[in-house]
C-alpha positions as CSV (number, residue, x, y, z in Angstrom):
1,M,77.5,90.6,98.0
2,D,77.3,94.0,99.2
3,I,80.8,95.4,99.9
4,T,79.6,98.4,101.2
5,K,78.9,96.5,104.4
6,Y,82.4,95.4,104.9
7,P,85.3,96.8,107.0
8,Q,87.6,96.8,103.9
9,Y,85.2,99.1,102.1
10,H,84.8,101.4,105.3
11,L,88.8,101.5,105.8
12,Y,88.7,103.0,102.1
13,L,86.1,105.5,103.0
14,L,88.1,106.5,106.0
15,T,91.2,106.9,104.1
16,L,89.4,109.2,101.6
17,H,88.1,111.0,104.7
18,L,91.4,111.5,106.3
19,L,92.7,113.0,102.6
20,M,90.1,115.5,102.7
21,L,90.5,116.5,106.2
22,K,94.2,116.4,106.4
23,N,95.1,120.0,107.1
24,Q,92.5,120.0,110.1
25,L,93.8,116.7,111.7
26,I,97.5,117.9,111.9
27,P,98.6,119.1,115.5
28,E,99.8,122.1,116.6
29,N,103.5,122.2,116.3
30,C,103.6,119.5,114.2
31,D,104.2,118.8,110.3
32,E,101.8,116.9,108.2
33,W,104.6,113.9,107.9
34,C,101.9,111.7,110.7
35,V,98.9,112.6,108.7
36,N,100.9,111.8,105.2
37,A,102.1,108.6,106.8
38,T,98.7,107.6,108.2
39,I,96.8,108.2,104.9
40,I,99.3,106.0,103.0
41,N,99.5,103.1,105.4
42,R,95.7,103.0,105.4
43,A,95.3,103.1,101.7
44,Y,97.7,100.4,101.5
45,Y,95.7,98.4,104.3
46,S,92.5,98.9,102.9
47,S,93.6,97.7,99.6
48,Y,95.6,94.7,100.5
49,L,92.5,93.6,102.5
50,Y,90.0,94.3,99.5
51,C,92.3,92.2,97.3
52,E,92.6,89.4,99.9
53,L,88.6,89.3,100.0
54,W,88.4,89.6,96.2
55,L,90.6,86.8,95.8
56,E,88.4,84.6,98.6
57,Y,85.1,85.5,97.5
58,V,85.3,86.0,93.6
59,K,88.3,83.3,92.7
60,N,88.1,80.8,95.8
61,F,91.6,81.7,96.7
62,Q,92.7,81.3,100.3
63,V,95.8,82.7,102.1
64,L,97.8,80.0,103.6
65,K,98.7,81.2,107.2
66,P,102.6,81.1,108.3
67,W,101.7,77.8,110.2
68,E,99.8,76.0,107.7
69,F,103.3,75.9,105.5
70,E,104.6,72.2,105.4
71,N,107.9,71.6,106.7
72,G,110.4,72.5,104.5
73,E,108.4,74.3,102.5
74,N,109.4,78.4,101.9
75,Q,106.9,80.1,103.8
76,I,105.5,83.1,101.4
77,S,104.2,86.4,103.3
78,E,100.5,86.8,103.0
79,H,101.0,89.9,101.4
80,K,103.5,88.3,98.7
81,Q,100.5,85.6,98.1
82,V,97.9,88.2,97.8
83,R,100.1,90.1,95.0
84,L,101.1,86.7,93.1
85,A,97.5,85.4,93.2
86,L,96.5,89.0,91.8
87,S,98.5,88.1,88.7
88,D,98.1,84.3,88.7
89,F,94.1,85.2,88.3
90,G,94.7,87.6,85.4
91,E,94.9,90.9,87.3
92,N,98.7,91.7,87.0
93,N,98.0,95.6,86.7
94,M,96.2,95.1,90.3
95,K,99.4,93.2,91.5
96,V,101.6,96.1,90.4
97,E,99.3,99.1,92.0
98,L,99.1,96.7,95.5
99,Q,103.2,96.5,95.2
100,N,103.1,100.4,94.4
101,L,101.4,101.1,97.5
102,A,103.4,98.5,99.7
103,I,106.6,100.1,98.6
104,L,105.0,103.7,99.9
105,R,103.6,102.4,102.6
106,Q,107.2,100.9,103.6
107,K,108.4,104.3,103.6
108,A,105.5,105.7,105.6
109,D,105.8,103.3,108.1
110,Y,109.6,102.8,108.7
111,D,111.4,105.9,107.7
112,P,110.1,109.0,109.6
113,F,113.1,111.3,108.9
114,V,112.0,110.6,105.2
115,N,109.9,113.6,104.0
116,I,106.4,112.2,102.1
117,T,105.7,114.5,99.6
118,P,102.0,115.5,98.9
119,K,102.6,113.5,95.3
120,E,102.9,110.1,97.1
121,V,100.0,110.7,99.4
122,N,98.1,111.2,96.0
123,D,99.7,108.4,94.4
124,S,98.6,106.5,97.4
125,I,95.1,107.6,97.0
126,H,95.3,107.0,93.0
127,H,96.7,103.2,93.3
128,M,93.9,102.3,96.2
129,Q,91.0,104.1,93.9
130,K,92.0,101.7,90.8
131,I,92.0,98.6,92.8
132,F,88.8,99.4,94.5
133,N,87.5,100.4,91.3
134,R,88.7,97.4,89.2
135,L,87.9,94.4,91.3
136,K,84.3,94.0,91.5
137,F,82.3,91.6,93.5
138,D,79.0,91.0,91.2
């Protein structure tokens, strides 16, 4: 499988590119929060989608959609299913990386008046790269 042909990988590359061009992307009279939040968001979603694809392709694991749960069965979000499956398949460190990214994404997406530090942006990139470097499709 050539992962470089998949949108998950393209989103990974775009996120790295956003980081590289970050200062050029900040509109005049704006602070860097919007670009920082976007980088963190894209780092999370590229990693989440990559993990989901890895679980499906390598481990033959399918995430359940909300309507696929049986009546009375507690629904688990697709995002949590991916994290739990990573742990179930022996990738607990990748579960932690994805969870750390989810925490950063939560802040970036839902707390627009809270500062996002350069460290948090760099941490999101670091978590994303660890996931992409660890989970292989060969």
